[in-house]
Each structure stands twice: as structure tokens, then as C-alpha cells.
C-alpha positions in Angstrom: 60.4 166.2 93.5 62.4 163.1 93.8 65.2 163.2 96.4 68.0 161.6 94.2 70.1 160.8 97.3 67.2 159.1 98.9 66.5 157.2 96.0 70.0 156.1 95.5 70.2 155.0 98.8 66.8 152.9 98.5 68.2 151.3 95.3 71.5 150.4 97.2 69.6 148.9 100.1 67.4 146.9 97.7 70.6 145.5 95.7 72.2 144.9 99.0 69.4 143.0 100.4 68.6 141.0 97.3 72.4 140.1 96.7 72.4 138.9 100.4 69.5 136.7 99.8 71.0 135.2 96.8 74.1 134.6 98.6 72.4 133.0 101.5 70.5 130.7 99.2 73.7 129.4 97.6 75.4 129.1 100.8 72.4 127.1 102.2 72.4 124.9 99.2 76.1 124.4 99.1 76.4 123.6 102.6 73.6 121.0 102.6 75.3 119.5 99.6 78.5 119.1 101.4 76.9 117.8 104.5 75.1 115.2 102.2 78.0 114.3 100.3 80.2 113.8 103.3 78.1 112.2 106.0 75.0 110.8 104.5 75.4 109.4 101.2 77.5 106.0 101.2 79.5 106.8 98.0 82.8 108.3 97.0 81.4 112.0 96.6 83.8 114.8 97.0 82.9 118.2 98.4 85.1 121.3 98.2 84.1 122.5 101.5 84.9 119.2 103.2 88.2 118.9 101.5 89.3 122.4 102.1 88.9 122.0 105.7 90.8 118.5 105.6 93.5 120.1 103.6 94.0 122.9 105.8 94.1 120.7 108.8 96.4 118.1 107.4 98.7 120.7 105.9 98.9 122.5 109.2 99.5 119.2 111.2 102.3 118.1 108.7 103.9 121.5 108.9 103.9 121.5 112.7 105.2 117.9 112.8 108.3 118.6 110.8 109.3 121.1 113.5 109.5 118.1 115.9 112.7 116.0 116.1 112.3 112.3 115.7 109.5 110.1 114.2 107.6 109.4 117.4 107.2 113.1 118.2 106.1 113.7 114.7 103.3 110.9 114.8 102.1 112.6 118.1 101.5 115.8 116.2 99.9 114.0 113.1 97.6 111.9 115.4 95.6 114.9 115.9 95.0 115.3 112.1 92.1 112.9 111.5 89.9 113.7 114.7 90.5 117.7 114.2 89.5 117.2 110.6 86.0 115.7 112.0 85.5 118.5 114.4 86.4 121.2 112.3 84.3 120.1 109.4 81.3 120.0 112.0 82.1 123.7 113.1 82.5 124.9 109.5 79.1 123.5 108.5 77.4 125.2 111.4 79.2 128.5 110.7 78.1 128.3 107.0 74.5 127.8 107.9 74.7 130.6 110.3 76.1 132.8 107.5 73.5 131.5 105.3 70.5 132.0 107.5 71.9 135.5 108.6 72.0 136.6 105.1 68.5 135.5 104.3 67.2 137.1 107.3 69.0 140.3 106.3 67.7 140.0 102.7 63.9 139.9 103.8 63.7 141.9 106.7 64.7 145.8 107.7 67.3 145.1 110.2 71.0 145.3 109.7 73.3 142.6 109.2 74.6 142.1 112.7 71.2 141.9 114.2 70.2 139.2 111.5 73.3 137.2 112.2 72.4 137.4 115.9 68.8 136.3 115.3 70.1 133.2 112.8 72.4 132.2 115.6 69.6 132.2 118.2 67.5 130.1 116.1 70.3 128.0 114.8 71.4 126.9 118.0 68.0 126.6 119.6 68.6 129.3 122.1 65.6 131.4 121.4 66.9 134.8 122.9 66.2 136.9 119.7 62.8 138.0 118.7 61.4 138.0 115.3 59.1 140.7 113.7 57.5 139.2 110.7 56.1 136.1 109.3 58.7 135.5 106.8 61.5 135.6 109.3 59.7 133.3 111.4 59.6 130.7 108.7 63.4 131.0 108.1 63.9 130.9 111.9 61.9 127.6 112.0 64.5 125.9 109.3 67.3 127.2 111.1 66.2 126.0 114.5 65.5 122.5 112.8 69.0 122.6 110.9 71.5 123.0 114.1 70.0 119.7 115.8 70.0 117.7 112.5 73.5 118.6 111.6 74.8 117.8 115.1 72.6 114.6 115.1 74.0 113.4 111.8 77.7 114.1 113.1 76.7 111.9 116.4 75.7 109.1 114.0 78.6 109.5 111.8 81.2 109.3 114.6 80.2 105.6 115.5 80.4 104.6 111.9 84.0 106.1 111.4 85.5 104.7 114.6 83.8 101.2 114.1 85.6 101.1 110.7 88.8 102.3 112.6 88.5 99.8 115.1 87.7 97.0 112.9 91.1 98.1 110.8 93.0 98.4 114.0 92.2 94.8 115.3 93.9 93.5 112.0 97.0 95.7 112.2 97.5 94.8 116.1 97.0 91.1 115.6 99.4 91.4 112.9 102.1 92.9 115.0 102.4 89.6 116.7 103.1 87.6 113.7 105.3 90.1 111.5 106.8 92.4 114.2 106.2 96.0 115.1 106.6 97.7 112.7 105.5 94.9 110.6 108.0 93.6 108.0 107.0 90.9 105.2 110.0 88.5 105.5 109.4 88.6 109.3 106.0 87.4 108.9 107.2 84.2 106.8 110.0 83.8 109.3 107.7 83.4 112.5 105.3 81.3 110.6 108.4 78.9 109.7 109.7 79.1 113.2 106.3 78.1 114.7 105.7 75.4 112.3 102.5 77.2 110.8 103.2 77.6 107.1 100.0 76.1 106.1 98.5 79.0 108.1 99.6 81.5 105.6 97.0 80.7 103.3 94.2 81.8 105.7 96.5 84.6 106.8 96.8 86.0 103.1 93.1 85.1 102.6 92.0 87.3 105.5 94.2 90.3 104.7 92.8 90.1 101.1 89.3 90.6 102.5 90.9 93.3 105.0 92.3 95.1 101.8 88.9 95.1 100.1 87.5 96.5 103.5 90.2 99.0 103.7 89.4 100.3 100.2 85.7 100.4 100.6 85.9 102.3 103.9 88.5 104.7 103.2 87.0 105.8 99.8 83.6 106.1 101.5 85.0 108.1 104.5 88.3 109.6 103.4 89.0 111.2 106.6 90.0 107.5 107.8 93.1 107.8 105.8 94.7 110.4 108.0 93.3 108.6 111.5 96.5 106.8 112.8 97.1 104.0 115.0 97.1 104.2 118.8 100.7 103.3 118.6 103.4 105.1 116.7 105.1 101.9 115.2 101.8 100.5 113.8 100.1 101.9 110.6 97.7 100.3 108.3 99.6 101.1 105.2 102.9 99.6 106.7 100.6 96.3 107.8 99.1 95.9 104.4 102.5 96.4 102.6 104.1 93.7 104.9 101.6 90.9 104.1 101.9 91.8 100.5 105.4 91.5 100.5 105.2 88.5 102.4 102.8 87.0 99.7 105.0 88.0 97.0 108.2 86.5 98.6 106.0 82.9 99.1 105.0 83.1 95.4 108.7 83.9 94.3 110.6 81.5 96.5 108.4 78.6 97.1 106.2 76.3 94.8 104.9 73.7 97.1 102.8 75.9 99.4 99.1 76.9 98.5 99.4 80.2 96.4 95.5 80.9 96.0 95.4 83.1 99.0 98.7 85.0 98.1 97.4 85.8 94.7 94.3 87.1 95.7 95.8 89.4 98.6 98.2 90.6 95.8 95.4 91.6 93.7 93.1 93.1 96.5 96.1 94.9 98.3 97.3 96.3 95.0 93.9 97.8 94.1 93.7 99.2 97.9 97.1 101.0 97.6 96.2 102.2 94.0 93.0 103.7 95.2 94.5 105.1 98.4 97.0 106.7 96.4 94.6 108.5 94.1 92.5 109.7 97.2 95.6 111.1 98.8 96.9 112.6 95.5 93.6 114.3 94.4 92.9 116.0 97.9 96.5 117.4 98.1 95.7 119.5 94.9 93.7 122.6 94.5 91.5 122.3 91.5 87.7 122.3 92.1 85.5 122.0 89.2 82.1 122.5 91.0 82.6 125.5 93.6 81.7 124.5 97.3 80.0 121.6 96.1 82.1 119.0 94.7 84.1 117.8 91.6 83.7 114.9 89.1 86.7 112.9 88.1 87.3 111.8 84.4 87.8 108.1 84.0 91.0 106.9 82.5 90.3 103.3 80.9 93.3 101.2 80.5 95.5 103.7 82.6 97.2 100.5 84.3 97.2 98.0 81.8 100.8 98.3 80.4 102.5 96.7 83.5 104.4 93.3 83.3 102.3 90.1 83.8 102.3 88.8 87.3 104.7 86.0 87.9 103.2 82.4 87.8 99.8 83.7 86.3 98.3 82.7 82.9 97.4 85.4 80.4 93.8 84.7 81.2 94.5 85.6 84.9 96.4 88.6 84.0 93.7 89.8 81.7 91.2 89.3 84.7 93.2 91.2 87.1 94.1 94.1 84.8 90.2 94.7 84.1 89.5 94.5 87.9 91.9 97.4 88.5 90.8 99.3 85.7 87.4 99.1 87.0 88.6 100.0 90.5 90.2 103.2 89.2 87.3 104.2 86.7 86.0 107.5 87.7 88.4 108.7 90.1 90.7 111.7 89.5 92.4 111.6 86.0 95.4 113.4 86.7 96.0 111.0 89.8 95.5 107.9 87.8 97.8 109.0 85.0 100.6 109.7 87.6 99.9 106.4 89.1 100.5 104.7 85.8 103.8 106.7 84.9 105.0 105.8 88.5 104.4 101.9 88.0 106.8 102.1 85.3 109.7 103.3 87.1 112.4 100.8 88.4 112.1 98.9 91.4 113.5 100.9 94.4 113.9 97.7 96.6 117.3 96.3 95.6 118.5 92.8 94.8 120.9 93.2 98.1 117.6 93.9 100.2 116.1 90.7 98.7 119.2 88.6 99.5 119.2 90.0 103.2 115.6 88.8 103.5 116.4 85.5 102.0 119.1 84.8 104.6 116.6 85.3 107.4 114.3 83.0 105.8 116.7 80.3 105.4 117.6 80.7 109.1 114.1 80.4 110.1 113.7 77.2 108.1 111.4 78.5 105.6 111.3 76.2 102.4 112.9 77.8 99.4 112.9 75.5 96.4 113.4 78.1 93.6 116.7 79.5 92.1 117.3 83.0 93.7 117.9 84.5 90.5 114.6 83.5 89.1 113.0 84.1 92.6 114.2 87.5 92.4 112.8 88.3 89.0 109.4 87.0 90.1 109.5 89.0 93.3 110.3 92.2 91.3 107.7 91.6 89.0 105.2 91.2 91.7 106.2 94.2 93.9 106.6 96.4 90.8 102.6 96.3 90.9 102.3 98.0 94.0 105.5 99.3 95.3 105.0 103.1 93.7 101.7 103.5 95.3 102.7 102.1 98.7 105.8 104.3 98.9 103.9 107.3 97.9 101.2 106.9 100.2 103.7 106.1 103.2 105.7 109.2 102.4 102.5 111.4 102.0 101.4 110.3 105.3 104.5 110.0 106.9 103.8 106.7 108.5 106.0 104.5 110.6 109.6 104.1 109.0 109.4 100.4 108.6 111.8 98.3 106.6 110.8 98.0 102.8 108.6 101.3 102.9 110.4 103.8 101.0 111.8 107.3 102.3 110.3 109.9 104.6 110.3 113.6 104.7 112.2 114.6 106.6 114.5 111.7 106.2 114.2 109.4 109.0 116.0 106.2 110.1 114.5 103.0 109.4 113.1 101.2 112.5 113.3 97.3 112.6 111.1 95.0 114.3 112.8 92.3 116.7 113.7 89.6 114.4 112.9 86.2 115.8 116.0 84.5 114.2 118.2 86.9 116.3 116.7 85.2 119.3 117.4 81.6 118.5 120.1 79.7 120.7 121.6 77.4 118.4 123.0 75.3 121.4 119.6 74.5 123.0 118.7 70.7 122.6 115.1 71.6 121.7 116.1 73.3 118.4 119.1 71.3 117.2 118.7 72.4 113.6 119.0 76.1 114.3 122.0 77.8 112.5 124.8 79.1 114.5 125.3 82.5 112.5 122.8 85.1 113.3 123.0 88.3 111.2 122.0 91.4 113.0 119.1 93.6 111.5 119.5 94.5 108.0 120.5 98.0 107.4 118.8 98.7 104.2 115.6 100.6 103.6 
């Protein structure tokens, strides 16, 4: 006679162990895919595991930072977000592998779940203190023993790549602080070049930052954690630096027709694409909408999402067509909702005002920057140029809570603007070495 209770217990045990084996295999595959997508494959691939860790860390850091008064103290908290994300991703992968191998051992062996997890941990971390009973378990133990060192080795190799890109970025940001102030401001960049009689050097500066913007887009798309890694000083940030040099390029194109414009035009294209792509990255990682559980998600391309903007000032229709096609290519395959939101945002009125522009013109006039265009026409050119990148730049600065520099939008919580030291404020009109310096020196503007 069959013991129905005994049969029921056996069936429950078989079902439990079979389910554990399937879940273990799924976790093993999902964790490996996440590790490959994040660390190994040099491409913009998303992983729900990595994104979830990043979202939790950055949300926690943002919430904690808002408990602190003043931007400097907020920045000290937010500086932990990027490095903590890297560390917790490693810990998460190791814990998921521990659970996956523990479930596999529990599924094929006769021991309970606690002993299986203990055995998996012993093998995964190569401690070797837990014994095995069967050949099948030994095979799993060997795989677990290989997995732990491989994951750690991949992260050890990953960190130099991350910090190499970080250091290359920060060298450019630090160098700019001498030329554009700290925090950087576009009109101050033109002002200091004019004061040092180095206006021809603007072409090289803009050309260099055009290449830097392309590198920024490539590295931060491939390794999104870099978006959250902040500068060593609170008053520096890569988003502010790029925005400042783009404002300087837009002002040069708007105010002057005698200086070389090729570098400025190239910077406006490359920098605009960098801001748009970074905006999409930050936007899609702030929302929870996975399409492929635990593995990743695939975005739907939106062709022509940014093709309705006003033509760039001073460009031919052919040049505008090339620029729009390049931007459509840059956003192809990225999150469709974020790209659509970007397109709507770029149609909004410019948040920088004519009064802000006029204050900057005063600073440039005092520094001796050559202005040979009518100011009304120059404002219209500048407005059209800035319209192409302001929304993405301001949204990124607000989301990352970057340095509250001039012309960089608002912050949450509201934060007073921090102005760089303006070189024209330090001019002495009575020194014989500088006989043409103007006598009136306005203080730092007080507008955002």
C-alpha cells in the first residue's frame, strides 16, 4: 500500500528541487549576461541588474544630498554615487552567482538549501571548506570556483578603463578652469582670450573641445557609470565645462564675423550631440520600464525626432541637412520616449534672456573682444544656436545636480548661482601698461 503522505512529500521535494534548478539556471544566465553587457562588450547595452543597482545608489545619494544645506555639502554626498555604483555592482553579481550556484546544488543534491548555499559560497570564493558528495556537485563546484576569480578579475580590469577615461576628461575640465573660470562660463572664456591677445587660439580651443565632446559621448555611452563620477573639486563639472565652451562658440559666431568659425561650428555640432545623448542616457535610466527582465532592454529608434529645429545661424541649407542627419544617426536606437521628450523640449522658448546676453556683451566689450555685428541680429543668431542644446544641457545639469554655474539653469533644491572671478573686474584702468582699459567695471551679473 502506498503511503500517500510519503508520496506527497516526495513529489513536493522533486518539484521544489526542479524549480530551484530552473531558477538557478536562469539566474546564472541573467547574471552572466549582465556582466558581459556592463563590463566586457564595448557597446551601449543595457542591463536591468546593473541599471537597478545604479538607480538605487544614485537615488539614495540624491535623497541624502538634499538633506544637506548648501551645494558644497550636497556635492560631497553625490561624489560617492559613481564609485559606490561600481562597487555594489560587483557585490550584486557575486551574490547572484552565489544564489544561482546554491540553487543548482540544492536542485541536484539531497542536502537542504542552507548547506547548498554554504557549499556554493565555499567554491565561489575559493575557500574550499565545504565538502561535496557527488560528481554532479563537483562539476558545479568547479564552475563556481572559476566564476568568482573571473568576475573579480574582470572588475579589476574594468576599473583602469573607467578611471583612464575619467582622468582624460578631468584634464580637459581642469585646463579649462584657467581659461573660462571656476565654475566655467562661456563669456569669460572669450573675455580671457581677448585680454591675453590670444583670439586666434580660440580656433584650436574649440577644435579640441569638439574632439573632447565626441570622446565624452563615446565613453559615457559605453560606460554609463561615468555620468555620475564627479570632478575632484565641487566647482568643476564636465557638463558645465562643455556648456561653457559651447556658449563661447555660439557667442563668437553671433558677435564676430572676422574670426575663424570652423572650430566653433564643429564644437556646436559635436557638443550638441553629446548633450542630447547624455540626456537620453540619464532619462532612460531614471525610469523603471524593463522590456527584458534581468537581462536588458532594446530601445525603439525614432528617425527624425530632432529634425524640426530652426536652422543654425550662418549655415547653408546643405550644412544644416548634414548636421540634422548626423544628430538623427546619433540618437538612432536609443530610448524612444526619452528621444521624443528631447524633441519636445527643444521646441520650448529659450530660458536664457536677452538681459543675460546683454550683460555678457558688456563683459566682452570691456575685455576688448571684437564685436562687429548689430546686437539685435547677434542676439537672434545666439538664440538660434543655443536653442539647439540648452534644453538637453539644462536638464542634464539639473538631474545630476552639477555646479550651479552661470547660464546653466536651475537646481533642485534651489541653489544660488556661483560666479567665477571675472578678469575684467580686476583691470586697473589707471595703469600705464593698460591705457585703453575702461574705467567702469560692473560687478558679476546676478542672473541665472
